[in-house]
VMD Tcl script that draws the C-alpha trace (Angstrom):
set ca {
  {-57.86 -31.05 -32.19}
  {-59.84 -33.28 -29.80}
  {-56.84 -33.69 -27.48}
  {-56.40 -29.91 -27.28}
  {-60.08 -29.52 -26.51}
  {-59.85 -32.13 -23.74}
  {-56.90 -30.32 -22.11}
  {-58.76 -27.01 -22.17}
  {-61.85 -28.67 -20.62}
  {-59.79 -30.23 -17.81}
  {-58.08 -26.89 -17.03}
  {-61.46 -25.17 -16.83}
  {-62.74 -27.82 -14.44}
  {-59.62 -27.52 -12.28}
  {-60.05 -23.74 -12.09}
  {-63.64 -24.15 -10.99}
  {-62.72 -26.58 -8.22}
  {-59.99 -24.21 -6.91}
  {-62.40 -21.31 -6.87}
  {-64.97 -23.31 -4.88}
  {-62.41 -24.67 -2.39}
  {-61.20 -21.21 -1.16}
  {-58.22 -18.94 -1.71}
  {-54.93 -20.34 -2.93}
  {-51.64 -19.95 -1.02}
  {-50.63 -17.13 -3.33}
  {-53.84 -15.25 -2.69}
  {-53.41 -15.59 1.08}
  {-49.89 -14.12 0.88}
  {-51.22 -10.99 -0.84}
  {-53.87 -9.26 1.32}
  {-56.85 -7.77 -0.43}
  {-56.79 -4.06 -1.19}
  {-59.10 -3.26 1.71}
  {-56.68 -4.92 4.18}
  {-53.72 -2.98 2.81}
  {-55.64 0.24 3.23}
  {-56.61 -0.69 6.78}
  {-52.92 -1.42 7.64}
  {-51.95 2.16 6.89}
  {-51.73 4.59 9.78}
  {-51.06 8.32 9.98}
  {-47.74 9.38 11.45}
  {-49.57 10.93 14.43}
  {-50.57 7.41 15.52}
  {-47.18 5.78 14.97}
  {-44.98 8.56 16.41}
  {-46.57 10.03 19.49}
  {-46.14 13.78 19.49}
  {-48.09 16.99 19.30}
  {-49.33 19.43 16.74}
  {-47.55 22.76 17.12}
  {-49.65 25.74 16.15}
  {-48.37 29.25 15.61}
  {-49.32 32.30 13.58}
  {-47.82 30.70 10.44}
  {-49.94 27.54 10.70}
  {-49.15 24.16 12.19}
  {-46.60 21.35 11.99}
  {-45.94 18.15 13.91}
  {-43.44 17.77 16.77}
  {-42.06 14.57 18.29}
  {-40.03 14.89 21.51}
  {-37.85 12.22 23.11}
  {-35.75 12.53 26.27}
  {-32.52 10.61 26.83}
  {-31.05 10.63 30.31}
  {-27.62 12.03 29.65}
  {-25.86 10.06 32.39}
  {-27.94 6.90 32.11}
  {-26.47 3.57 33.15}
  {-25.42 2.02 29.88}
  {-26.11 -1.60 30.75}
  {-29.62 -0.95 31.97}
  {-30.56 1.60 29.33}
  {-33.38 0.69 26.99}
  {-31.72 2.75 24.28}
  {-29.42 1.05 21.73}
  {-25.97 0.34 23.11}
  {-23.51 3.17 22.48}
  {-20.43 1.78 24.18}
  {-19.10 3.41 27.32}
  {-19.83 7.01 26.30}
  {-23.08 8.86 26.98}
  {-24.30 12.20 25.64}
  {-24.00 13.92 29.01}
  {-20.27 13.15 29.28}
  {-19.77 15.87 26.69}
  {-20.81 18.52 29.21}
  {-17.45 18.06 30.92}
  {-15.53 19.02 27.76}
  {-14.25 22.41 26.65}
  {-15.23 23.12 23.00}
  {-12.27 25.45 22.56}
  {-9.88 22.45 22.56}
  {-10.43 22.25 18.80}
  {-10.35 26.01 18.23}
  {-6.66 26.15 17.15}
  {-7.23 23.33 14.67}
  {-10.37 24.85 13.15}
  {-10.15 28.63 13.63}
  {-13.11 29.19 11.31}
  {-15.48 27.25 13.57}
  {-15.70 30.01 16.21}
  {-15.24 27.49 19.03}
  {-13.24 30.00 21.06}
  {-16.59 31.78 21.57}
  {-18.30 28.63 22.84}
  {-17.75 28.14 26.61}
  {-19.40 24.71 26.78}
  {-21.98 22.50 25.10}
  {-24.87 23.36 27.41}
  {-26.34 25.81 24.90}
  {-25.37 23.90 21.76}
  {-27.97 22.64 19.30}
  {-27.20 19.25 17.72}
  {-28.81 19.65 14.32}
  {-29.73 17.12 11.65}
  {-32.20 17.55 8.80}
  {-33.94 15.23 6.37}
  {-34.56 16.81 2.98}
  {-36.29 16.13 -0.30}
  {-32.96 15.90 -2.10}
  {-29.35 17.03 -2.24}
  {-28.13 20.45 -3.24}
  {-30.18 23.60 -2.85}
  {-32.72 25.65 -4.71}
  {-36.40 26.32 -4.34}
  {-37.39 22.70 -4.97}
  {-35.29 21.21 -2.17}
  {-36.52 21.72 1.38}
  {-36.06 20.22 4.82}
  {-39.23 18.32 5.68}
  {-37.81 17.22 9.06}
  {-35.50 19.19 11.33}
  {-34.17 17.41 14.42}
  {-32.64 19.38 17.30}
  {-30.88 17.84 20.30}
  {-30.35 20.08 23.34}
  {-29.13 19.46 26.87}
  {-31.78 20.35 29.42}
  {-32.18 19.92 33.16}
  {-34.66 17.42 34.50}
  {-35.97 16.68 37.95}
  {-33.82 14.46 40.15}
  {-34.71 10.79 40.40}
  {-34.59 8.42 43.33}
  {-30.80 8.66 43.51}
  {-31.14 11.94 45.40}
  {-29.80 14.25 42.73}
  {-31.65 17.53 42.59}
  {-31.06 17.92 38.88}
  {-29.83 15.68 36.10}
  {-28.97 16.77 32.59}
  {-31.09 15.16 29.87}
  {-30.48 15.15 26.17}
  {-33.78 16.13 24.55}
  {-34.38 15.51 20.85}
  {-37.18 17.46 19.16}
  {-38.13 16.59 15.60}
  {-40.14 19.16 13.68}
  {-41.98 17.58 10.77}
  {-44.05 19.06 7.95}
  {-46.88 16.73 7.03}
  {-47.18 18.55 3.72}
  {-45.16 21.36 2.12}
  {-47.70 23.96 3.19}
  {-46.49 23.51 6.79}
  {-43.00 24.84 6.05}
  {-43.65 28.39 7.37}
  {-44.98 26.95 10.62}
  {-41.99 24.61 10.92}
  {-39.49 27.42 10.36}
  {-41.35 29.62 12.85}
  {-41.23 26.88 15.48}
  {-37.57 26.28 14.69}
  {-36.74 29.95 15.24}
  {-38.31 29.83 18.69}
  {-36.48 26.60 19.53}
  {-33.07 27.90 18.50}
  {-33.31 31.45 19.81}
  {-31.42 30.62 23.03}
  {-28.78 28.38 21.41}
  {-25.28 29.79 20.96}
  {-23.65 27.15 18.73}
  {-24.36 24.29 16.35}
  {-23.00 20.75 16.29}
  {-23.58 18.82 13.06}
  {-22.15 16.04 10.94}
  {-21.35 17.53 7.52}
  {-23.73 20.33 8.45}
  {-21.41 23.16 7.44}
  {-21.69 21.95 3.86}
  {-25.31 20.79 3.78}
  {-27.70 21.23 6.72}
  {-26.98 24.84 7.72}
  {-26.75 26.23 4.15}
  {-30.00 24.48 3.17}
  {-31.85 25.94 6.16}
  {-30.46 29.40 5.44}
  {-31.81 29.05 1.92}
  {-35.23 27.95 3.13}
  {-35.51 31.01 5.41}
  {-34.67 33.20 2.42}
  {-37.20 31.49 0.13}
  {-39.94 31.39 2.75}
  {-39.29 34.73 4.43}
  {-42.30 36.50 2.91}
  {-44.60 33.81 4.32}
  {-43.26 34.05 7.87}
  {-45.05 36.07 10.55}
  {-43.81 39.55 11.31}
  {-40.79 39.49 13.60}
  {-39.84 35.88 12.75}
  {-36.38 35.68 11.22}
  {-33.67 33.09 10.78}
  {-32.11 32.35 14.20}
  {-28.64 33.81 14.62}
  {-27.15 30.40 15.41}
  {-27.65 29.50 11.73}
  {-25.52 32.44 10.56}
  {-22.44 31.36 8.64}
  {-20.24 33.12 11.22}
  {-21.86 31.58 14.31}
  {-19.91 28.94 16.30}
  {-20.40 25.65 14.48}
  {-18.61 22.35 15.13}
  {-18.83 20.01 12.13}
  {-17.85 16.60 13.50}
  {-17.05 15.16 10.08}
  {-13.77 17.08 9.85}
  {-12.08 16.02 13.13}
  {-13.47 12.50 12.57}
  {-11.63 12.31 9.27}
  {-8.40 13.49 10.89}
  {-8.65 10.76 13.49}
  {-10.05 7.74 11.68}
  {-9.87 8.07 7.90}
  {-6.47 6.36 7.62}
  {-7.77 3.30 9.49}
  {-11.43 3.19 8.45}
  {-11.49 4.71 5.00}
  {-15.15 5.66 5.20}
  {-16.01 8.23 7.86}
  {-19.75 8.15 7.34}
  {-21.71 8.46 10.56}
  {-23.05 4.92 10.23}
  {-19.53 3.50 9.82}
  {-18.24 5.52 12.78}
  {-21.11 4.18 14.89}
  {-20.07 0.61 14.12}
  {-16.29 0.95 14.20}
  {-15.76 3.66 16.84}
  {-18.85 3.72 19.04}
  {-19.27 -0.04 18.86}
  {-22.97 -0.18 18.03}
  {-25.32 -0.95 15.18}
  {-28.83 0.28 14.60}
  {-31.92 -1.89 14.61}
  {-33.81 -3.02 11.54}
  {-36.03 0.05 11.99}
  {-33.35 2.19 10.35}
  {-33.51 3.27 6.72}
  {-30.66 4.21 4.35}
  {-30.38 7.97 3.97}
  {-30.46 7.67 0.17}
  {-34.05 6.33 0.32}
  {-35.45 9.07 2.55}
  {-36.47 11.58 -0.17}
  {-38.48 8.89 -1.96}
  {-40.09 7.72 1.28}
  {-41.29 11.25 1.95}
  {-42.65 11.51 -1.60}
  {-44.54 8.24 -1.00}
  {-45.88 9.61 2.29}
  {-47.19 12.75 0.59}
  {-48.91 10.58 -1.98}
  {-50.61 7.95 0.21}
  {-50.41 9.31 3.80}
  {-48.95 6.04 5.11}
  {-46.78 6.88 8.11}
  {-45.19 3.42 8.55}
  {-42.12 4.16 6.43}
  {-41.93 7.73 7.70}
  {-41.68 6.30 11.22}
  {-38.37 4.76 10.14}
  {-37.21 8.22 9.04}
  {-37.98 9.57 12.52}
  {-35.89 6.75 13.99}
  {-33.02 7.43 11.56}
  {-32.98 11.16 12.31}
  {-33.21 10.66 16.07}
  {-30.37 8.13 16.11}
  {-28.19 10.47 14.04}
  {-28.62 13.22 16.61}
  {-27.96 11.11 19.70}
  {-24.97 9.46 18.04}
  {-23.56 12.89 17.20}
  {-23.55 13.80 20.89}
  {-21.79 10.55 21.78}
  {-19.32 10.89 18.91}
  {-18.50 14.46 19.97}
  {-17.62 13.18 23.45}
  {-15.36 10.46 21.97}
  {-13.62 13.00 19.72}
  {-13.05 15.46 22.54}
  {-11.77 12.74 24.83}
  {-9.37 11.64 22.07}
  {-7.98 15.19 21.78}
  {-7.85 15.80 25.53}
  {-6.73 12.30 26.60}
  {-5.40 10.56 23.47}
  {-4.02 7.51 25.26}
  {-7.19 6.85 27.28}
  {-8.89 3.46 27.05}
  {-12.54 2.48 26.78}
  {-15.11 3.17 24.10}
  {-13.60 4.90 21.08}
  {-10.02 4.43 22.33}
  {-7.53 5.35 19.63}
  {-5.98 2.46 17.74}
  {-2.31 2.58 16.63}
  {-3.07 4.21 13.27}
  {-5.29 6.72 15.04}
  {-2.45 7.54 17.44}
  {-0.24 8.30 14.45}
  {-2.88 10.67 13.09}
  {-3.26 12.33 16.47}
  {0.51 12.75 16.79}
  {0.58 14.67 13.52}
  {-2.33 16.83 14.68}
  {-0.52 17.62 17.93}
  {2.57 18.65 15.95}
  {0.38 20.96 13.89}
  {-0.89 22.49 17.13}
  {2.72 22.96 18.38}
  {2.10 20.55 21.26}
  {5.42 18.85 20.72}
  {5.70 16.95 24.01}
  {2.31 15.33 23.48}
  {3.13 14.60 19.83}
  {6.38 12.86 20.80}
  {4.58 10.69 23.34}
  {2.03 9.65 20.73}
  {4.67 8.88 18.10}
  {6.51 6.65 20.55}
  {3.34 4.88 21.69}
  {2.40 4.32 18.05}
  {5.84 2.82 17.33}
  {5.30 0.28 20.09}
  {1.93 -0.80 18.71}
  {2.08 -0.42 14.92}
  {2.70 -3.15 12.38}
  {3.25 -2.78 8.66}
  {5.93 -1.05 6.64}
  {4.06 2.09 5.57}
  {2.64 3.05 9.00}
  {5.97 2.43 10.70}
  {7.80 4.50 8.10}
  {5.34 7.36 8.62}
  {5.83 7.18 12.38}
  {9.63 7.14 12.18}
  {9.50 10.04 9.73}
  {7.23 12.10 12.00}
  {9.24 11.42 15.14}
  {12.52 12.14 13.37}
  {11.21 15.47 12.07}
  {9.99 16.40 15.53}
  {13.40 15.68 17.12}
  {15.21 17.47 14.27}
  {13.00 20.50 14.77}
  {14.07 20.60 18.43}
  {17.73 20.05 17.44}
  {17.90 16.89 19.51}
  {20.40 15.45 17.08}
  {21.59 12.33 18.89}
  {18.01 11.14 19.40}
  {17.10 12.00 15.81}
  {20.08 10.00 14.46}
  {19.04 7.03 16.59}
  {15.50 7.20 15.17}
  {16.71 7.37 11.55}
  {19.06 4.43 12.08}
  {16.29 2.44 13.74}
  {14.02 3.31 10.81}
  {16.35 1.96 8.12}
  {17.06 -1.23 10.08}
  {13.50 -1.90 11.24}
  {11.20 -1.07 8.35}
  {13.07 -2.65 5.44}
  {12.24 -6.33 5.03}
  {12.47 -9.00 2.31}
  {10.49 -7.86 -0.70}
  {9.88 -4.33 0.64}
  {10.41 -1.43 -1.72}
  {13.48 0.68 -0.85}
  {12.99 3.95 1.03}
  {15.72 6.57 0.73}
  {14.36 8.99 3.34}
  {16.28 7.84 6.45}
  {19.53 7.76 4.44}
  {18.91 11.30 3.20}
  {18.29 12.54 6.74}
  {21.50 10.94 7.96}
  {23.43 12.42 5.05}
  {22.11 15.89 5.90}
  {23.03 15.48 9.55}
  {26.62 14.36 8.90}
  {27.21 17.09 6.32}
  {25.75 20.06 8.16}
  {25.68 19.18 11.86}
  {28.55 16.82 12.67}
  {30.86 17.80 9.81}
  {31.80 14.16 9.14}
  {31.95 14.41 5.35}
  {32.99 10.79 4.84}
  {29.86 9.64 6.66}
  {27.80 12.19 4.73}
  {29.14 10.83 1.42}
  {28.43 7.24 2.50}
  {24.82 7.91 3.48}
  {24.25 9.92 0.31}
  {25.53 7.02 -1.78}
  {23.20 4.68 0.12}
  {20.26 7.02 -0.50}
  {21.08 7.15 -4.20}
  {21.35 3.36 -4.27}
  {17.94 3.04 -2.61}
  {16.43 5.40 -5.17}
  {17.90 3.43 -8.05}
  {16.48 0.20 -6.60}
  {12.91 1.47 -6.58}
  {10.44 0.69 -9.35}
  {10.12 3.12 -12.23}
  {6.75 4.19 -10.81}
  {8.18 5.12 -7.39}
  {11.49 6.49 -8.62}
  {11.89 10.25 -8.34}
  {14.16 11.85 -10.97}
  {14.15 15.05 -8.93}
  {15.33 13.26 -5.79}
  {18.01 11.43 -7.74}
  {19.24 14.69 -9.22}
  {19.35 16.30 -5.76}
  {21.31 13.34 -4.36}
  {23.85 13.42 -7.18}
  {24.26 17.15 -6.62}
  {24.70 16.56 -2.87}
  {27.26 13.83 -3.47}
  {29.24 16.03 -5.86}
  {29.23 18.87 -3.34}
  {30.42 16.63 -0.51}
  {33.12 15.12 -2.69}
  {34.29 18.62 -3.61}
  {34.54 19.46 0.11}
  {36.48 16.25 0.76}
  {38.91 17.05 -2.05}
  {39.37 20.57 -0.71}
  {40.19 19.21 2.74}
  {42.92 17.08 1.18}
}
mol new
graphics top color blue
foreach p $ca { graphics top sphere $p radius 0.5 }
foreach p [lrange $ca 0 end-1] q [lrange $ca 1 end] { graphics top cylinder $p $q radius 0.2 }
display resetview
């Protein structure tokens, strides 16, 4: 008992000495509550902007200008490769109109009156409880010429409308209507599925609180011209990249990464909830950065996509890699641009490695030549396919043998050759694993072989 008492007495004495000698290292690492409170700052201090007042109330607006044709190496903005937002002004939006007829791009003469839209919301989905607390709009505008002697230079201007509390939503939507009233089209990333429908819902829910004469801008109508960049991005890069999230496209296609100021999109709803609770704008400042970067990157990505469709073999930032060229060749076939598709298939063949991509390329090029009845060239492609792609350990592929069998039966009339290639195709099918084997294909080949043999017997 005495030893326990002595230990307790020594601990008490040690605690007293520590208290008299000043704060411990642990206490220094954790600032007192008053310091934490002092470190907080309202968003108006951290993000310089202005309070927008209208007949529905007020909201906060942050505006940033990006010189659309800025010199990339001297720009203070994060590196975005060799593309700049203003390069998009040289592109014709209707290039993608045949591929996406529902986008209304044939009614969009250029991108000068497009609104690049991105929202930050309190959650996913829709309904009365989910709203857009930040709406960012990027628009090309003219600015005064600089010392280089140009009278006018296009600038990409990003305006971010922010509701500091939910009661500012009517004012935000009113300001948004005025901002979008002269815009003829939207450009978004997954905005056809999320951003635009959510805003349409908010105008419906909030309509009775809006001033007289304020309605949803026509550019948000479901039938208005609207380019959703996610869809052409998937056509171009999904095979190579897998993920076509905007952040992954920035890294892998635009060749840039964001600074540590960025915040994952999945955390943004909680950060806004924290802001409403404590008024600390430090984390909300990161949301402004995230939203702004999304919008500027959309403009750059749109230029890269349009350059890829207009000049698919061009070099520089965002240049198509071999797998991308294969994807683009298939797209060009879909658009009936057969000469361009053939060029891309042949360029891809020169650059591609790997059994599956090469097989896809040979298959696409062979189908293109067959469609044009260029039989000698098609036969050469199928023969090159079966001698090039198959290697030690590779799974058999009956497709080139089937194509050759069809050609010799129906085009050249050489039934002996047709029977030989059919037998080879059947052999290839029988050599495949049970998982890859196709009973339907085997049945068709046996039927073909029997038909050819019947013809041979009839010819004596």
